[in-house]
PLY file of the C-alpha trace (Angstrom):
ply
format ascii 1.0
element vertex 252
property float x
property float y
property float z
element edge 251
property int vertex1
property int vertex2
end_header
0.13 0.01 -0.15
1.65 3.19 -1.03
-0.84 5.89 -2.45
0.17 9.57 -1.98
-3.62 10.47 -3.14
-5.13 9.93 0.16
-5.18 8.28 3.35
-6.40 4.82 2.84
-10.47 4.62 3.50
-9.55 1.21 5.00
-7.56 3.07 7.71
-9.96 5.76 8.24
-12.77 3.77 8.59
-11.53 1.88 11.05
-9.77 4.66 12.99
-13.08 6.23 13.16
-14.84 3.32 15.20
-14.72 3.90 18.93
-13.06 1.25 21.02
-15.02 0.86 24.07
-18.31 0.67 22.52
-17.27 -2.42 20.73
-15.90 -4.25 23.70
-17.64 -6.82 25.32
-17.54 -10.66 26.06
-20.78 -12.52 25.74
-21.38 -15.68 27.67
-22.16 -17.56 24.73
-18.91 -17.37 22.76
-16.93 -20.05 21.86
-13.73 -21.05 23.94
-10.44 -20.93 22.28
-10.13 -24.39 21.55
-13.50 -24.61 19.74
-12.27 -21.81 17.67
-9.19 -23.31 16.81
-10.64 -26.75 15.84
-13.23 -25.22 13.77
-11.19 -22.55 12.21
-7.38 -22.07 12.97
-6.65 -25.87 12.69
-6.96 -25.98 9.07
-3.60 -23.82 8.70
-1.91 -24.35 12.12
-2.52 -28.11 12.31
-0.28 -28.42 9.10
1.71 -25.24 8.62
0.36 -24.37 5.61
1.37 -20.85 3.91
4.01 -20.90 6.90
1.52 -20.91 9.55
3.24 -21.72 12.98
2.09 -25.13 13.84
0.06 -25.94 17.06
2.29 -27.01 19.95
5.58 -25.75 17.94
7.45 -23.84 20.89
10.15 -22.85 18.64
8.11 -21.17 15.97
5.75 -19.57 18.28
8.39 -18.33 20.72
9.28 -14.96 18.84
5.29 -14.45 18.31
4.49 -15.07 21.89
7.47 -12.54 22.68
5.94 -9.69 20.51
2.92 -9.64 23.39
-0.47 -11.03 23.43
-2.02 -7.71 22.40
0.58 -7.06 19.80
0.17 -10.32 18.28
-3.62 -10.87 18.63
-4.32 -7.32 16.80
-2.13 -7.72 14.43
-3.33 -11.06 13.26
-6.94 -9.82 13.64
-6.31 -7.04 10.81
-4.70 -9.62 8.78
-0.84 -10.27 8.76
1.65 -11.98 6.13
-0.16 -14.99 4.80
-3.00 -14.74 7.00
-6.40 -13.01 6.28
-8.11 -11.12 8.65
-10.08 -12.94 11.41
-8.43 -15.95 10.10
-10.69 -15.69 6.87
-13.88 -15.51 8.95
-15.92 -12.39 9.21
-18.47 -13.69 11.96
-15.75 -14.52 14.43
-15.76 -11.56 17.10
-12.63 -10.09 18.38
-12.92 -11.85 22.11
-13.51 -15.40 20.38
-10.55 -14.54 17.97
-8.40 -13.64 20.87
-9.43 -16.57 22.84
-7.97 -19.03 20.16
-4.83 -16.99 19.77
-4.24 -17.43 23.41
-5.12 -20.90 23.51
-2.51 -21.49 20.82
0.02 -19.39 22.60
-0.65 -21.35 25.88
-0.02 -24.76 23.64
3.28 -23.39 22.83
4.33 -22.58 26.12
3.03 -19.02 26.90
1.47 -18.06 29.90
-1.40 -16.19 27.91
-4.86 -15.96 29.56
-8.08 -15.71 28.06
-8.48 -12.13 27.48
-10.66 -10.06 29.77
-11.99 -6.54 28.66
-9.03 -4.67 29.95
-6.67 -7.03 27.29
-9.32 -6.21 24.66
-9.05 -2.80 24.76
-5.29 -3.14 24.83
-5.54 -5.38 21.44
-8.20 -2.45 20.00
-5.29 -0.03 20.38
-2.99 -2.20 18.86
-5.35 -2.55 16.00
-5.65 0.87 15.35
-2.04 1.55 15.14
-1.20 -1.52 13.17
-3.74 0.21 10.55
-2.35 3.67 11.05
1.28 2.06 9.94
-0.72 0.39 6.71
-1.71 3.84 6.27
1.77 5.37 6.41
2.95 2.87 3.93
0.18 3.64 1.58
1.67 7.36 1.24
5.02 6.63 0.92
6.61 7.28 -2.69
6.70 4.33 -5.03
9.90 3.44 -6.71
8.83 2.75 -9.78
5.31 0.68 -10.06
5.22 -3.13 -11.33
3.24 -4.18 -13.95
0.35 -6.93 -13.35
2.47 -9.66 -14.61
5.10 -8.62 -12.56
3.37 -8.69 -9.39
1.54 -11.87 -10.24
4.91 -13.61 -10.88
6.34 -12.32 -7.65
3.44 -12.47 -5.31
0.32 -13.93 -6.75
1.77 -17.01 -8.39
2.44 -19.07 -5.18
-1.23 -19.53 -4.95
-2.95 -18.80 -8.34
-0.61 -21.29 -10.14
-1.35 -24.56 -7.90
-5.29 -23.18 -6.73
-4.05 -23.56 -2.99
-6.47 -22.71 -0.21
-9.12 -22.89 -3.43
-7.54 -20.03 -5.10
-8.66 -19.42 -8.69
-5.86 -20.81 -11.00
-4.35 -18.62 -13.83
-6.22 -18.94 -17.16
-8.94 -21.13 -15.21
-12.14 -19.24 -17.08
-14.71 -21.62 -15.04
-12.92 -20.70 -11.86
-12.74 -16.87 -12.71
-16.11 -16.52 -14.42
-18.24 -15.66 -11.21
-15.46 -13.45 -9.95
-15.24 -11.60 -12.93
-18.71 -11.20 -13.16
-18.51 -9.17 -9.61
-16.82 -6.36 -11.32
-13.47 -4.86 -11.59
-13.98 -2.44 -8.67
-16.01 -4.90 -6.11
-13.51 -7.68 -6.62
-10.32 -5.61 -6.37
-11.51 -4.24 -3.39
-12.76 -7.51 -1.48
-9.28 -9.00 -2.41
-7.19 -5.98 -1.45
-9.09 -5.90 2.03
-8.69 -9.65 2.24
-11.34 -12.58 1.36
-11.94 -15.90 1.96
-8.41 -17.73 2.63
-6.85 -14.61 0.85
-4.76 -12.40 3.01
-5.22 -8.34 2.66
-2.93 -7.65 -0.68
-2.05 -11.04 -1.31
0.01 -11.15 1.78
2.61 -8.57 0.51
2.27 -5.08 2.26
4.62 -3.65 0.02
2.16 -3.53 -2.72
0.64 -0.18 -4.00
-3.37 -0.26 -4.64
-2.34 0.63 -8.54
-0.02 -2.58 -8.58
-2.34 -4.90 -6.75
-5.23 -3.93 -9.00
-2.79 -4.55 -12.29
-2.28 -7.93 -11.21
-6.00 -8.51 -10.51
-6.74 -7.09 -13.97
-3.92 -9.21 -15.47
-5.49 -12.38 -14.01
-9.07 -11.30 -15.09
-7.80 -11.37 -18.72
-6.01 -14.23 -18.70
-9.38 -16.05 -17.83
-11.47 -14.31 -20.58
-12.38 -10.78 -18.86
-12.01 -7.41 -20.69
-10.87 -5.86 -17.37
-8.41 -2.87 -18.52
-5.19 -1.61 -16.50
-7.18 0.46 -13.94
-6.73 4.57 -14.28
-7.67 6.85 -11.39
-11.52 6.86 -12.01
-11.27 3.31 -11.43
-8.98 3.16 -8.56
-11.28 5.77 -7.03
-14.16 3.08 -7.63
-12.14 0.63 -6.01
-11.51 2.83 -2.95
-15.19 3.53 -2.40
-15.79 -0.24 -2.79
-13.32 -0.95 -0.10
-15.07 1.49 2.14
-18.14 -0.27 1.73
-16.48 -3.46 2.61
-14.77 -2.59 5.51
-18.10 -1.17 7.07
-19.82 -4.54 6.29
-16.84 -6.31 8.15
-17.02 -3.84 10.91
-20.94 -4.56 11.55
-20.25 -8.14 11.99
-17.54 -7.30 15.18
0 1
1 2
2 3
3 4
4 5
5 6
6 7
7 8
8 9
9 10
10 11
11 12
12 13
13 14
14 15
15 16
16 17
17 18
18 19
19 20
20 21
21 22
22 23
23 24
24 25
25 26
26 27
27 28
28 29
29 30
30 31
31 32
32 33
33 34
34 35
35 36
36 37
37 38
38 39
39 40
40 41
41 42
42 43
43 44
44 45
45 46
46 47
47 48
48 49
49 50
50 51
51 52
52 53
53 54
54 55
55 56
56 57
57 58
58 59
59 60
60 61
61 62
62 63
63 64
64 65
65 66
66 67
67 68
68 69
69 70
70 71
71 72
72 73
73 74
74 75
75 76
76 77
77 78
78 79
79 80
80 81
81 82
82 83
83 84
84 85
85 86
86 87
87 88
88 89
89 90
90 91
91 92
92 93
93 94
94 95
95 96
96 97
97 98
98 99
99 100
100 101
101 102
102 103
103 104
104 105
105 106
106 107
107 108
108 109
109 110
110 111
111 112
112 113
113 114
114 115
115 116
116 117
117 118
118 119
119 120
120 121
121 122
122 123
123 124
124 125
125 126
126 127
127 128
128 129
129 130
130 131
131 132
132 133
133 134
134 135
135 136
136 137
137 138
138 139
139 140
140 141
141 142
142 143
143 144
144 145
145 146
146 147
147 148
148 149
149 150
150 151
151 152
152 153
153 154
154 155
155 156
156 157
157 158
158 159
159 160
160 161
161 162
162 163
163 164
164 165
165 166
166 167
167 168
168 169
169 170
170 171
171 172
172 173
173 174
174 175
175 176
176 177
177 178
178 179
179 180
180 181
181 182
182 183
183 184
184 185
185 186
186 187
187 188
188 189
189 190
190 191
191 192
192 193
193 194
194 195
195 196
196 197
197 198
198 199
199 200
200 201
201 202
202 203
203 204
204 205
205 206
206 207
207 208
208 209
209 210
210 211
211 212
212 213
213 214
214 215
215 216
216 217
217 218
218 219
219 220
220 221
221 222
222 223
223 224
224 225
225 226
226 227
227 228
228 229
229 230
230 231
231 232
232 233
233 234
234 235
235 236
236 237
237 238
238 239
239 240
240 241
241 242
242 243
243 244
244 245
245 246
246 247
247 248
248 249
249 250
250 251
């Protein structure tokens, strides 16, 4: 994300939300172990996409050292190959934080299930993380990459093999429904993170223009008539991004 035009709407939308008003712990929430088994184990049991394996003390040690509020806040937003909320938008922050604590304990950490004070610290860390992402968005770009170059360097890892259900390059059937969503909609949803796909394809250094070019490149390879995104299209993508983030916020 490196965009000089404006502060990313993703960041401004999240930062505008009140923190304390959203913090609560329902008695009906799932336990950390339940969330792990239902959601997290898909990646953390096998180590797919470099996810630290359950009970792997060596892999978890540097993550645990980051601190409970820091690691949980970053993972909640989405970090590296991990999508926001583990790819499950209906998951509450308390449930997500319980699952993170459960995995940390299994790897030797002494993390407790989060109380309201810890949830508030996680929310503040989430805001800091989004601010950092916004700052990167405004940093100057040293030569934008083409869509094909981004595909080769970033997207190919999943879209060449179809890992985690990613539609393969050139697979018209797999891309058909996605292309029909529209260039602005699909690009924005993928940029924020959707299903098993992390934000920006797991590459935080990509600008929106580079990401949008790569998406258009893959759509064209599957028969779509998408053009290289101009300023007008990038504006539409930003507007769709805002809508998507607002939808996600309603599920918190």
